[in-house]
N, CA, C and O atoms as a GROMACS GRO file, in nm:
protein
  368
    1MET      N    1  -1.478   1.014  -0.240
    1MET     CA    2  -1.392   0.912  -0.182
    1MET      C    3  -1.321   0.837  -0.294
    1MET      O    4  -1.365   0.834  -0.409
    2CYS      N    5  -1.210   0.778  -0.255
    2CYS     CA    6  -1.132   0.696  -0.346
    2CYS      C    7  -1.064   0.588  -0.263
    2CYS      O    8  -1.019   0.613  -0.152
    3ALA      N    9  -1.056   0.469  -0.320
    3ALA     CA   10  -0.983   0.361  -0.255
    3ALA      C   11  -0.860   0.329  -0.339
    3ALA      O   12  -0.864   0.335  -0.462
    4THR      N   13  -0.753   0.295  -0.271
    4THR     CA   14  -0.634   0.244  -0.339
    4THR      C   15  -0.610   0.104  -0.287
    4THR      O   16  -0.620   0.078  -0.167
    5ILE      N   17  -0.577   0.015  -0.378
    5ILE     CA   18  -0.548  -0.123  -0.341
    5ILE      C   19  -0.416  -0.160  -0.408
    5ILE      O   20  -0.405  -0.157  -0.530
    6ALA      N   21  -0.317  -0.195  -0.327
    6ALA     CA   22  -0.188  -0.237  -0.379
    6ALA      C   23  -0.163  -0.380  -0.335
    6ALA      O   24  -0.146  -0.408  -0.216
    7SER      N   25  -0.161  -0.470  -0.432
    7SER     CA   26  -0.134  -0.611  -0.404
    7SER      C   27   0.014  -0.637  -0.429
    7SER      O   28   0.065  -0.614  -0.538
    8HIS      N   29   0.081  -0.683  -0.325
    8HIS     CA   30   0.225  -0.708  -0.331
    8HIS      C   31   0.248  -0.859  -0.335
    8HIS      O   32   0.205  -0.932  -0.245
    9HIS      N   33   0.314  -0.905  -0.439
    9HIS     CA   34   0.342  -1.047  -0.459
    9HIS      C   35   0.476  -1.078  -0.392
    9HIS      O   36   0.583  -1.053  -0.449
   10VAL      N   37   0.469  -1.131  -0.272
   10VAL     CA   38   0.585  -1.143  -0.185
   10VAL      C   39   0.648  -1.282  -0.194
   10VAL      O   40   0.578  -1.384  -0.194
   11ARG      N   41   0.780  -1.283  -0.203
   11ARG     CA   42   0.851  -1.410  -0.194
   11ARG      C   43   0.840  -1.456  -0.048
   11ARG      O   44   0.868  -1.378   0.043
   12PRO      N   45   0.801  -1.581  -0.024
   12PRO     CA   46   0.779  -1.628   0.114
   12PRO      C   47   0.898  -1.604   0.206
   12PRO      O   48   0.878  -1.577   0.325
   13ALA      N   49   1.017  -1.615   0.158
   13ALA     CA   50   1.135  -1.595   0.243
   13ALA      C   51   1.148  -1.452   0.294
   13ALA      O   52   1.220  -1.427   0.391
   14HIS      N   53   1.078  -1.358   0.230
   14HIS     CA   54   1.088  -1.217   0.267
   14HIS      C   55   0.958  -1.162   0.326
   14HIS      O   56   0.944  -1.040   0.341
   15ALA      N   57   0.864  -1.249   0.357
   15ALA     CA   58   0.732  -1.203   0.403
   15ALA      C   59   0.741  -1.121   0.531
   15ALA      O   60   0.674  -1.019   0.543
   16ASP      N   61   0.823  -1.163   0.627
   16ASP     CA   62   0.833  -1.088   0.753
   16ASP      C   63   0.890  -0.949   0.730
   16ASP      O   64   0.840  -0.852   0.786
   17ALA      N   65   0.993  -0.939   0.647
   17ALA     CA   66   1.052  -0.807   0.617
   17ALA      C   67   0.950  -0.719   0.545
   17ALA      O   68   0.943  -0.599   0.571
   18PHE      N   69   0.871  -0.778   0.456
   18PHE     CA   70   0.772  -0.700   0.382
   18PHE      C   71   0.661  -0.654   0.476
   18PHE      O   72   0.613  -0.541   0.466
   19ARG      N   73   0.620  -0.741   0.568
   19ARG     CA   74   0.518  -0.700   0.666
   19ARG      C   75   0.567  -0.580   0.749
   19ARG      O   76   0.492  -0.485   0.772
   20ALA      N   77   0.692  -0.586   0.792
   20ALA     CA   78   0.749  -0.475   0.870
   20ALA      C   79   0.754  -0.348   0.786
   20ALA      O   80   0.727  -0.238   0.836
   21PHE      N   81   0.789  -0.362   0.660
   21PHE     CA   82   0.792  -0.247   0.569
   21PHE      C   83   0.653  -0.184   0.558
   21PHE      O   84   0.640  -0.061   0.563
   22LEU      N   85   0.549  -0.265   0.543
   22LEU     CA   86   0.414  -0.211   0.533
   22LEU      C   87   0.374  -0.139   0.662
   22LEU      O   88   0.301  -0.040   0.657
   23GLY      N   89   0.420  -0.188   0.775
   23GLY     CA   90   0.396  -0.116   0.901
   23GLY      C   91   0.461   0.022   0.899
   23GLY      O   92   0.403   0.119   0.947
   24ARG      N   93   0.583   0.030   0.844
   24ARG     CA   94   0.651   0.160   0.833
   24ARG      C   95   0.575   0.252   0.737
   24ARG      O   96   0.567   0.372   0.759
   25ILE      N   97   0.520   0.194   0.631
   25ILE     CA   98   0.442   0.274   0.536
   25ILE      C   99   0.318   0.331   0.607
   25ILE      O  100   0.289   0.450   0.596
   26GLU      N  101   0.247   0.246   0.681
   26GLU     CA  102   0.126   0.292   0.752
   26GLU      C  103   0.163   0.405   0.848
   26GLU      O  104   0.094   0.507   0.853
   27ASP      N  105   0.270   0.388   0.924
   27ASP     CA  106   0.312   0.492   1.019
   27ASP      C  107   0.356   0.619   0.945
   27ASP      O  108   0.321   0.730   0.986
   28GLY      N  109   0.432   0.602   0.838
   28GLY     CA  110   0.484   0.717   0.765
   28GLY      C  111   0.378   0.796   0.690
   28GLY      O  112   0.395   0.915   0.666
   29MET      N  113   0.270   0.730   0.653
   29MET     CA  114   0.164   0.799   0.580
   29MET      C  115   0.063   0.865   0.673
   29MET      O  116  -0.020   0.944   0.627
   30ALA      N  117   0.068   0.834   0.801
   30ALA     CA  118  -0.026   0.895   0.897
   30ALA      C  119  -0.017   1.047   0.887
   30ALA      O  120   0.092   1.105   0.884
   31GLY      N  121  -0.131   1.110   0.882
   31GLY     CA  122  -0.136   1.256   0.875
   31GLY      C  123  -0.126   1.311   0.734
   31GLY      O  124  -0.127   1.433   0.716
   32THR      N  125  -0.117   1.225   0.633
   32THR     CA  126  -0.113   1.272   0.495
   32THR      C  127  -0.246   1.339   0.462
   32THR      O  128  -0.352   1.281   0.486
   33PRO      N  129  -0.243   1.461   0.408
   33PRO     CA  130  -0.369   1.528   0.374
   33PRO      C  131  -0.457   1.442   0.283
   33PRO      O  132  -0.411   1.390   0.181
   34GLY      N  133  -0.582   1.427   0.322
   34GLY     CA  134  -0.678   1.352   0.243
   34GLY      C  135  -0.682   1.203   0.269
   34GLY      O  136  -0.771   1.135   0.218
   35LEU      N  137  -0.588   1.150   0.347
   35LEU     CA  138  -0.588   1.007   0.378
   35LEU      C  139  -0.683   0.981   0.494
   35LEU      O  140  -0.667   1.036   0.602
   36VAL      N  141  -0.782   0.896   0.469
   36VAL     CA  142  -0.879   0.860   0.572
   36VAL      C  143  -0.828   0.742   0.654
   36VAL      O  144  -0.834   0.743   0.777
   37SER      N  145  -0.777   0.639   0.585
   37SER     CA  146  -0.721   0.523   0.654
   37SER      C  147  -0.628   0.447   0.560
   37SER      O  148  -0.641   0.455   0.438
   38LEU      N  149  -0.535   0.374   0.619
   38LEU     CA  150  -0.444   0.288   0.544
   38LEU      C  151  -0.418   0.165   0.628
   38LEU      O  152  -0.367   0.174   0.740
   39GLU      N  153  -0.451   0.050   0.573
   39GLU     CA  154  -0.436  -0.076   0.646
   39GLU      C  155  -0.380  -0.182   0.553
   39GLU      O  156  -0.400  -0.176   0.432
   40SER      N  157  -0.309  -0.278   0.610
   40SER     CA  158  -0.251  -0.387   0.532
   40SER      C  159  -0.311  -0.520   0.574
   40SER      O  160  -0.344  -0.542   0.691
   41TYR      N  161  -0.324  -0.608   0.477
   41TYR     CA  162  -0.384  -0.739   0.497
   41TYR      C  163  -0.300  -0.845   0.426
   41TYR      O  164  -0.217  -0.813   0.341
   42GLU      N  165  -0.324  -0.971   0.462
   42GLU     CA  166  -0.258  -1.081   0.393
   42GLU      C  167  -0.364  -1.172   0.332
   42GLU      O  168  -0.460  -1.212   0.399
   43ASP      N  169  -0.346  -1.205   0.204
   43ASP     CA  170  -0.437  -1.296   0.136
   43ASP      C  171  -0.393  -1.438   0.170
   43ASP      O  172  -0.285  -1.481   0.127
   44PRO      N  173  -0.473  -1.514   0.247
   44PRO     CA  174  -0.430  -1.647   0.290
   44PRO      C  175  -0.420  -1.747   0.174
   44PRO      O  176  -0.351  -1.848   0.187
   45ARG      N  177  -0.486  -1.719   0.063
   45ARG     CA  178  -0.478  -1.809  -0.053
   45ARG      C  179  -0.346  -1.798  -0.126
   45ARG      O  180  -0.290  -1.899  -0.171
   46THR      N  181  -0.295  -1.676  -0.138
   46THR     CA  182  -0.177  -1.652  -0.222
   46THR      C  183  -0.053  -1.610  -0.145
   46THR      O  184   0.059  -1.621  -0.194
   47GLY      N  185  -0.073  -1.561  -0.022
   47GLY     CA  186   0.039  -1.504   0.054
   47GLY      C  187   0.068  -1.361   0.017
   47GLY      O  188   0.158  -1.299   0.074
   48ASP      N  189  -0.008  -1.304  -0.080
   48ASP     CA  190   0.012  -1.164  -0.116
   48ASP      C  191  -0.020  -1.074   0.003
   48ASP      O  192  -0.109  -1.105   0.083
   49LEU      N  193   0.051  -0.966   0.013
   49LEU     CA  194   0.021  -0.863   0.112
   49LEU      C  195  -0.048  -0.750   0.039
   49LEU      O  196  -0.003  -0.706  -0.067
   50VAL      N  197  -0.160  -0.703   0.095
   50VAL     CA  198  -0.245  -0.607   0.026
   50VAL      C  199  -0.263  -0.484   0.115
   50VAL      O  200  -0.310  -0.494   0.228
   51ALA      N  201  -0.226  -0.369   0.062
   51ALA     CA  202  -0.245  -0.242   0.132
   51ALA      C  203  -0.369  -0.173   0.075
   51ALA      O  204  -0.381  -0.156  -0.046
   52VAL      N  205  -0.460  -0.135   0.164
   52VAL     CA  206  -0.586  -0.071   0.124
   52VAL      C  207  -0.591   0.068   0.185
   52VAL      O  208  -0.587   0.084   0.307
   53GLY      N  209  -0.600   0.167   0.100
   53GLY     CA  210  -0.611   0.305   0.146
   53GLY      C  211  -0.747   0.362   0.113
   53GLY      O  212  -0.804   0.332   0.008
   54ARG      N  213  -0.798   0.445   0.202
   54ARG     CA  214  -0.921   0.519   0.175
   54ARG      C  215  -0.884   0.667   0.178
   54ARG      O  216  -0.819   0.714   0.271
   55TRP      N  217  -0.925   0.737   0.075
   55TRP     CA  218  -0.888   0.876   0.056
   55TRP      C  219  -1.013   0.962   0.038
   55TRP      O  220  -1.118   0.913  -0.004
   56GLU      N  221  -1.001   1.090   0.069
   56GLU     CA  222  -1.112   1.183   0.050
   56GLU      C  223  -1.145   1.202  -0.097
   56GLU      O  224  -1.260   1.230  -0.132
   57SER      N  225  -1.045   1.187  -0.185
   57SER     CA  226  -1.066   1.206  -0.329
   57SER      C  227  -0.954   1.136  -0.406
   57SER      O  228  -0.850   1.102  -0.350
   58ALA      N  229  -0.978   1.116  -0.535
   58ALA     CA  230  -0.875   1.059  -0.621
   58ALA      C  231  -0.755   1.154  -0.629
   58ALA      O  232  -0.641   1.109  -0.638
   59GLU      N  233  -0.781   1.283  -0.626
   59GLU     CA  234  -0.673   1.382  -0.631
   59GLU      C  235  -0.584   1.371  -0.507
   59GLU      O  236  -0.461   1.382  -0.517
   60ALA      N  237  -0.646   1.351  -0.391
   60ALA     CA  238  -0.568   1.335  -0.267
   60ALA      C  239  -0.483   1.209  -0.274
   60ALA      O  240  -0.368   1.209  -0.229
   61ALA      N  241  -0.539   1.102  -0.329
   61ALA     CA  242  -0.463   0.976  -0.342
   61ALA      C  243  -0.342   0.996  -0.432
   61ALA      O  244  -0.232   0.953  -0.398
   62GLN      N  245  -0.360   1.062  -0.544
   62GLN     CA  246  -0.248   1.089  -0.635
   62GLN      C  247  -0.145   1.180  -0.570
   62GLN      O  248  -0.025   1.160  -0.586
   63ALA      N  249  -0.192   1.279  -0.495
   63ALA     CA  250  -0.100   1.372  -0.428
   63ALA      C  251  -0.020   1.303  -0.318
   63ALA      O  252   0.089   1.349  -0.283
   64GLY      N  253  -0.072   1.192  -0.264
   64GLY     CA  254  -0.001   1.120  -0.158
   64GLY      C  255   0.110   1.029  -0.208
   64GLY      O  256   0.192   0.982  -0.129
   65VAL      N  257   0.114   1.003  -0.338
   65VAL     CA  258   0.213   0.909  -0.394
   65VAL      C  259   0.357   0.952  -0.365
   65VAL      O  260   0.436   0.868  -0.324
   66PRO      N  261   0.396   1.079  -0.385
   66PRO     CA  262   0.535   1.116  -0.356
   66PRO      C  263   0.576   1.089  -0.211
   66PRO      O  264   0.689   1.046  -0.185
   67ARG      N  265   0.486   1.114  -0.118
   67ARG     CA  266   0.517   1.086   0.023
   67ARG      C  267   0.539   0.936   0.043
   67ARG      O  268   0.631   0.896   0.114
   68LEU      N  269   0.455   0.856  -0.018
   68LEU     CA  270   0.468   0.711  -0.010
   68LEU      C  271   0.604   0.666  -0.064
   68LEU      O  272   0.674   0.589   0.002
   69LEU      N  273   0.639   0.713  -0.180
   69LEU     CA  274   0.765   0.673  -0.241
   69LEU      C  275   0.887   0.721  -0.164
   69LEU      O  276   0.993   0.659  -0.168
   70ALA      N  277   0.873   0.833  -0.093
   70ALA     CA  278   0.984   0.887  -0.016
   70ALA      C  279   1.017   0.804   0.108
   70ALA      O  280   1.127   0.815   0.162
   71ILE      N  281   0.923   0.722   0.153
   71ILE     CA  282   0.948   0.642   0.273
   71ILE      C  283   1.059   0.542   0.250
   71ILE      O  284   1.146   0.525   0.336
   72GLY      N  285   1.060   0.477   0.136
   72GLY     CA  286   1.171   0.388   0.099
   72GLY      C  287   1.190   0.270   0.193
   72GLY      O  288   1.109   0.247   0.284
   73GLY      N  289   1.297   0.197   0.170
   73GLY     CA  290   1.331   0.085   0.255
   73GLY      C  291   1.284  -0.050   0.204
   73GLY      O  292   1.295  -0.150   0.275
   74ARG      N  293   1.232  -0.053   0.084
   74ARG     CA  294   1.183  -0.179   0.027
   74ARG      C  295   1.289  -0.237  -0.066
   74ARG      O  296   1.343  -0.168  -0.152
   75ASP      N  297   1.318  -0.364  -0.048
   75ASP     CA  298   1.414  -0.434  -0.132
   75ASP      C  299   1.341  -0.500  -0.248
   75ASP      O  300   1.246  -0.574  -0.225
   76PRO      N  301   1.381  -0.474  -0.373
   76PRO     CA  302   1.314  -0.535  -0.488
   76PRO      C  303   1.316  -0.689  -0.484
   76PRO      O  304   1.230  -0.753  -0.546
   77GLU      N  305   1.410  -0.747  -0.416
   77GLU     CA  306   1.419  -0.893  -0.407
   77GLU      C  307   1.304  -0.954  -0.327
   77GLU      O  308   1.281  -1.075  -0.336
   78TRP      N  309   1.232  -0.874  -0.251
   78TRP     CA  310   1.122  -0.925  -0.170
   78TRP      C  311   1.002  -0.966  -0.256
   78TRP      O  312   0.918  -1.044  -0.211
   79SER      N  313   0.994  -0.916  -0.378
   79SER     CA  314   0.876  -0.938  -0.463
   79SER      C  315   0.904  -1.042  -0.570
   79SER      O  316   1.014  -1.049  -0.626
   80SER      N  317   0.802  -1.123  -0.599
   80SER     CA  318   0.814  -1.222  -0.705
   80SER      C  319   0.758  -1.171  -0.838
   80SER      O  320   0.779  -1.232  -0.942
   81ALA      N  321   0.686  -1.058  -0.835
   81ALA     CA  322   0.626  -0.998  -0.954
   81ALA      C  323   0.597  -0.851  -0.922
   81ALA      O  324   0.593  -0.812  -0.806
   82PRO      N  325   0.576  -0.770  -1.026
   82PRO     CA  326   0.541  -0.630  -1.001
   82PRO      C  327   0.409  -0.619  -0.922
   82PRO      O  328   0.322  -0.706  -0.932
   83ASP      N  329   0.398  -0.512  -0.845
   83ASP     CA  330   0.274  -0.486  -0.771
   83ASP      C  331   0.158  -0.461  -0.866
   83ASP      O  332   0.176  -0.412  -0.977
   84ASP      N  333   0.040  -0.497  -0.820
   84ASP     CA  334  -0.084  -0.460  -0.888
   84ASP      C  335  -0.145  -0.347  -0.806
   84ASP      O  336  -0.179  -0.367  -0.690
   85VAL      N  337  -0.159  -0.229  -0.866
   85VAL     CA  338  -0.210  -0.112  -0.794
   85VAL      C  339  -0.334  -0.060  -0.865
   85VAL      O  340  -0.336  -0.044  -0.987
   86GLN      N  341  -0.438  -0.034  -0.785
   86GLN     CA  342  -0.563   0.020  -0.838
   86GLN      C  343  -0.600   0.148  -0.765
   86GLN      O  344  -0.584   0.157  -0.643
   87PHE      N  345  -0.647   0.247  -0.839
   87PHE     CA  346  -0.708   0.368  -0.786
   87PHE      C  347  -0.856   0.359  -0.822
   87PHE      O  348  -0.891   0.359  -0.940
   88LEU      N  349  -0.941   0.351  -0.721
   88LEU     CA  350  -1.083   0.325  -0.744
   88LEU      C  351  -1.169   0.439  -0.690
   88LEU      O  352  -1.197   0.444  -0.570
   89PRO      N  353  -1.211   0.532  -0.776
   89PRO     CA  354  -1.298   0.640  -0.732
   89PRO      C  355  -1.435   0.585  -0.690
   89PRO      O  356  -1.486   0.490  -0.748
   90SER      N  357  -1.490   0.647  -0.587
   90SER     CA  358  -1.622   0.608  -0.536
   90SER      C  359  -1.730   0.633  -0.642
   90SER      O  360  -1.718   0.723  -0.725
   91LEU      N  361  -1.833   0.552  -0.635
   91LEU     CA  362  -1.945   0.570  -0.726
   91LEU      C  363  -2.034   0.686  -0.684
   91LEU      O  364  -2.118   0.732  -0.762
   92ARG      N  365  -2.018   0.732  -0.561
   92ARG     CA  366  -2.102   0.842  -0.511
   92ARG      C  367  -2.022   0.967  -0.490
   92ARG      O  368  -2.077   1.069  -0.448
   0.00000   0.00000   0.00000
């Protein structure tokens, strides 16, 4: 197993558009080989939007990146800083 965590630092004025974008990402990634689940959350302390993916393996997570990037539709103006992205292989 592998988890991916992408923290998106969203400008408050664009939070609704970013939430809708993450919904499109979740829908567009459905059926990706090796993807177990993909869900988005909001950090109430910071307003960051956080996408959490669970994958069968780190290799599957890496292989899913091109599909993710192909979805598109994200405006760079929505973010106040670059995303923080982690690939976390399971300990077991």
